[in-house]
C-alpha positions as a Markdown table, in Angstrom:
| # | Residue | x | y | z |
|---|---|---|---|---|
| 1 | Met | 79.3 | 124.6 | 97.0 |
| 2 | Phe | 82.5 | 122.6 | 96.4 |
| 3 | Phe | 82.5 | 121.0 | 99.8 |
| 4 | Pro | 79.1 | 119.3 | 99.7 |
| 5 | Ile | 80.0 | 117.7 | 96.4 |
| 6 | Leu | 83.4 | 116.6 | 97.8 |
| 7 | Arg | 81.7 | 115.2 | 100.9 |
| 8 | Ser | 79.2 | 113.3 | 98.8 |
| 9 | Cys | 82.0 | 111.8 | 96.7 |
| 10 | Leu | 84.0 | 110.8 | 99.7 |
| 11 | Leu | 80.9 | 109.2 | 101.4 |
| 12 | Ala | 80.1 | 107.3 | 98.2 |
| 13 | Gly | 83.7 | 106.0 | 98.0 |
| 14 | Phe | 83.7 | 105.0 | 101.6 |
| 15 | Val | 80.4 | 103.1 | 101.3 |
| 16 | Ala | 81.7 | 101.3 | 98.1 |
| 17 | Ala | 84.9 | 100.4 | 99.9 |
| 18 | Leu | 83.0 | 98.9 | 102.8 |
| 19 | Leu | 80.7 | 96.9 | 100.6 |
| 20 | Phe | 83.5 | 95.4 | 98.4 |
| 21 | Ala | 86.0 | 94.8 | 101.3 |
| 22 | Ala | 83.5 | 93.2 | 103.6 |
| 23 | Pro | 83.8 | 89.6 | 102.2 |
| 24 | Val | 87.6 | 89.7 | 102.3 |
| 25 | Arg | 87.6 | 91.1 | 105.8 |
| 26 | Gln | 85.2 | 88.4 | 107.0 |
| 27 | Ser | 87.3 | 85.6 | 105.4 |
| 28 | Ile | 90.5 | 87.1 | 107.0 |
| 29 | Ala | 88.7 | 87.6 | 110.3 |
| 30 | Ala | 87.5 | 84.0 | 110.4 |
| 31 | Glu | 91.1 | 82.7 | 109.7 |
| 32 | Ala | 92.5 | 85.0 | 112.4 |
| 33 | Gln | 90.2 | 83.4 | 115.0 |
| 34 | Ala | 91.9 | 80.1 | 114.3 |
| 35 | Thr | 94.5 | 79.8 | 117.0 |
| 36 | Pro | 97.6 | 77.6 | 116.9 |
| 37 | Glu | 95.7 | 75.4 | 119.4 |
| 38 | Asp | 93.0 | 74.8 | 116.7 |
| 39 | Ala | 95.6 | 73.5 | 114.3 |
| 40 | Gly | 95.4 | 70.0 | 115.8 |
| 41 | Leu | 98.6 | 69.7 | 117.7 |
| 42 | Arg | 100.1 | 66.3 | 117.3 |
| 43 | Asp | 103.5 | 64.7 | 117.8 |
| 44 | Glu | 104.6 | 64.9 | 114.2 |
| 45 | Asn | 103.8 | 68.6 | 113.5 |
| 46 | Ile | 105.6 | 69.8 | 110.4 |
| 47 | Phe | 106.9 | 73.3 | 110.3 |
| 48 | Ile | 108.5 | 75.2 | 107.4 |
| 49 | Ala | 110.6 | 78.2 | 108.4 |
| 50 | Leu | 110.8 | 81.0 | 105.9 |
| 51 | Lys | 113.7 | 83.3 | 105.5 |
| 52 | Pro | 113.2 | 86.5 | 107.5 |
| 53 | Leu | 110.7 | 89.0 | 105.9 |
| 54 | Asn | 111.5 | 92.7 | 106.1 |
| 55 | Val | 108.4 | 94.7 | 107.0 |
| 56 | Pro | 108.4 | 98.4 | 106.4 |
| 57 | Val | 107.4 | 100.6 | 109.3 |
| 58 | Arg | 105.6 | 103.7 | 108.0 |
| 59 | Arg | 104.6 | 107.0 | 109.6 |
| 60 | Arg | 102.5 | 109.4 | 107.5 |
| 61 | Asn | 103.0 | 107.3 | 104.4 |
| 62 | Glu | 106.8 | 107.5 | 104.7 |
| 63 | Ile | 108.9 | 104.5 | 105.4 |
| 64 | Thr | 110.8 | 105.2 | 108.6 |
| 65 | Gly | 112.4 | 101.8 | 109.1 |
| 66 | Phe | 112.1 | 98.1 | 108.8 |
| 67 | Val | 111.4 | 95.1 | 111.1 |
| 68 | Ala | 112.5 | 91.6 | 110.2 |
| 69 | Leu | 109.9 | 89.0 | 110.9 |
| 70 | Asp | 110.6 | 85.3 | 111.3 |
| 71 | Val | 107.6 | 83.4 | 110.0 |
| 72 | Ser | 106.9 | 79.6 | 110.0 |
| 73 | Leu | 104.1 | 77.7 | 108.3 |
| 74 | Glu | 102.6 | 74.7 | 110.0 |
| 75 | Val | 101.5 | 72.2 | 107.4 |
| 76 | Ala | 99.3 | 69.1 | 107.6 |
| 77 | Asp | 101.5 | 66.3 | 106.4 |
| 78 | Asp | 104.5 | 65.3 | 104.2 |
| 79 | Ala | 102.5 | 65.9 | 101.0 |
| 80 | Ala | 101.6 | 69.4 | 102.2 |
| 81 | Arg | 105.3 | 70.0 | 103.1 |
| 82 | Ser | 106.4 | 68.9 | 99.6 |
| 83 | Arg | 103.7 | 71.2 | 98.0 |
| 84 | Ala | 104.6 | 74.1 | 100.3 |
| 85 | Gln | 108.3 | 73.8 | 99.6 |
| 86 | Arg | 107.8 | 73.6 | 95.9 |
| 87 | Leu | 105.6 | 76.8 | 96.0 |
| 88 | Leu | 107.6 | 78.7 | 98.6 |
| 89 | Pro | 108.8 | 81.4 | 96.2 |
| 90 | Arg | 105.1 | 82.3 | 95.4 |
| 91 | Val | 104.3 | 82.3 | 99.1 |
| 92 | Arg | 107.2 | 84.6 | 99.9 |
| 93 | Asp | 106.3 | 86.9 | 97.0 |
| 94 | Ala | 102.7 | 87.2 | 98.2 |
| 95 | Phe | 103.9 | 87.9 | 101.7 |
| 96 | Ile | 106.3 | 90.6 | 100.7 |
| 97 | Arg | 103.7 | 92.2 | 98.4 |
| 98 | Glu | 101.1 | 92.2 | 101.2 |
| 99 | Leu | 103.6 | 93.5 | 103.8 |
| 100 | Phe | 104.6 | 96.4 | 101.6 |
| 101 | Ala | 101.1 | 97.3 | 100.5 |
| 102 | Asn | 99.6 | 97.5 | 104.1 |
| 103 | Pro | 101.0 | 99.3 | 107.1 |
| 104 | Ala | 102.5 | 97.1 | 109.8 |
| 105 | Val | 101.9 | 99.6 | 112.6 |
| 106 | Gln | 98.5 | 99.9 | 114.3 |
| 107 | Arg | 96.9 | 103.3 | 113.7 |
| 108 | Gly | 96.6 | 105.5 | 116.8 |
| 109 | Thr | 99.4 | 103.7 | 118.7 |
| 110 | Gln | 102.9 | 104.8 | 119.4 |
| 111 | Gly | 104.4 | 102.6 | 116.7 |
| 112 | Arg | 103.1 | 99.3 | 117.9 |
| 113 | Ile | 103.2 | 96.6 | 115.2 |
| 114 | Asp | 99.8 | 94.8 | 114.5 |
| 115 | Tyr | 101.0 | 91.2 | 114.7 |
| 116 | Arg | 97.4 | 89.8 | 114.8 |
| 117 | Arg | 96.6 | 91.6 | 111.5 |
| 118 | Ile | 99.9 | 90.6 | 109.9 |
| 119 | Arg | 99.4 | 87.0 | 110.9 |
| 120 | Ser | 95.8 | 86.8 | 109.7 |
| 121 | Val | 96.7 | 88.4 | 106.3 |
| 122 | Leu | 99.7 | 86.1 | 105.8 |
| 123 | Leu | 97.6 | 83.0 | 106.7 |
| 124 | His | 94.9 | 84.1 | 104.2 |
| 125 | Arg | 97.5 | 84.5 | 101.5 |
| 126 | Ala | 99.3 | 81.2 | 102.2 |
| 127 | Arg | 95.9 | 79.4 | 102.1 |
| 128 | Gln | 95.1 | 81.1 | 98.8 |
| 129 | Ile | 98.3 | 79.8 | 97.2 |
| 130 | Leu | 98.7 | 76.4 | 99.0 |
| 131 | Gly | 95.2 | 75.5 | 99.9 |
| 132 | Arg | 93.2 | 75.7 | 103.1 |
| 133 | Glu | 93.9 | 72.0 | 103.9 |
| 134 | Thr | 97.6 | 72.4 | 103.4 |
| 135 | Val | 98.4 | 75.3 | 105.8 |
| 136 | Leu | 97.2 | 74.7 | 109.3 |
| 137 | Thr | 98.5 | 78.0 | 110.8 |
| 138 | Ile | 101.2 | 80.5 | 110.7 |
| 139 | Tyr | 103.6 | 81.5 | 113.5 |
| 140 | Ile | 105.5 | 84.7 | 113.8 |
| 141 | Thr | 108.5 | 83.4 | 115.8 |
| 142 | Gly | 110.7 | 86.4 | 116.1 |
| 143 | Thr | 111.3 | 90.1 | 115.2 |
């Protein structure tokens, strides 16, 4: 008798999570489709290198290690660079919060880091803080 009730609760929670998470996932997925080539490469590209970000590697909800990621933002112009540099502490804070809240390792793999997901989530967060027009793309330049 207990298991059917539990199953119903789990199913309801799963459906609710799908419904509420769908708009965010679609927005993140759309940004992930934007490749560096879509950023409008030009001679005067402006890049802002962040200090390395330490990403926790988890197995079974336990942190087993850390990976340092080198991340750079590509911004639209000098005004965008000025804005980004002024708000860089907020960007780093959002990145660190995101990286600690979500696993970096792909599920079902032998510890492979999901760079595509990390990149799309960080791009989404950077655009939330700095504006869609400010941040053209994000590069993970080293681990």
